[in-house]
N, C-alpha and C positions, 0 to 999 in steps of 0.2 A: 032170675038166676036161681039155679037149684043148689041144694046143699050137698057138699062133698062128704063122703064117709071116711073117717079116719079112726082106725082101731089097731093099735100096735100089737094087741094080743091075739089077733086073728090073721090067718094066712091071707096072702094076696088073692088066692083062688076063692076063699070064702068071702072076702070083701067084695069081689066082683059078683059072686052069686047073690049077695044081699042087696045089690042095687035095685031100686025101683025104677020104673020107666022114667027117663029124664035125669036120673042121678048119674054122677060120675065119680071116678076115683083116679088119682094120679100116682104115678111112680116116677121117681127121678133117680138119675145116676150121674155122679160127678165125673167129669172128663179129666184126663191127665193134664195137670197144670203145667207140666214141663214142655209140652209140645209148642213149638213156635206157632204164632197165629196163622201164618200162611199155610203151614202143614195141616193145621186143624181145619181151616177153610176147605182145603182140598179133600180131606178125609171125611168131612161132615156128612155127605150123602150116604156113604158106606156105614158110618157110625150110627146114623139114624135107622138105617135098614136093619142093621145087626140088633139094635135095641128093640125094634118092632118084632123081630124074629124071636127075641127072648120073652117078650110080653105075650105074643099071640097064643102060645100053648095054654096059658092061664085062661085066656078068653075062650078058647075052643072048649076047654073042660067045663067052664061055666055054662056055655051055650048048650053043651050036651046034657048037663044036669038040669038046667032050668027051662030049656026050650026057648029062651029069650034071644033077642038079637042085640048085638053090641057093635059099636064103632071103636076103632083105635086110631087116635091121632098122635103123631110123634113130631116133636120139634126140639129145638135147642134154645137155651136161655143163657145170656151172658149177663152176669151181675156186675154192678158198678165197680166192685173190688177186683174184677178180672176173672173170677171163677166162672166156669162154663158147665152147664148141665144138659143132659138129654132128659126130656120129659115125655112120658106117654100118658095120655088121658083116655080112659076107657069109659064110654057112656052106654048105658042100656037104652036102646031105642024102642024096643017092644018086648 
């Protein structure tokens, strides 16, 4: 397992650029807790795609500056308290 980088004083762009090969960084976003579960289930594919679209420009800028290659994986997580989050994991692959 590789170590994730967490630095609150540095922009997400800079955190991505600092990744070594095999390292990753995650970004999470809380979902609206007032949405009924069925509505959330129906909206989830679009919500994940929209989140990917918000993360991708950061990855594209890092790739342009570093020449590295990165993957972006997006999913959702449901916590036992009922909170839901979108999560994007950016990994430098070369």
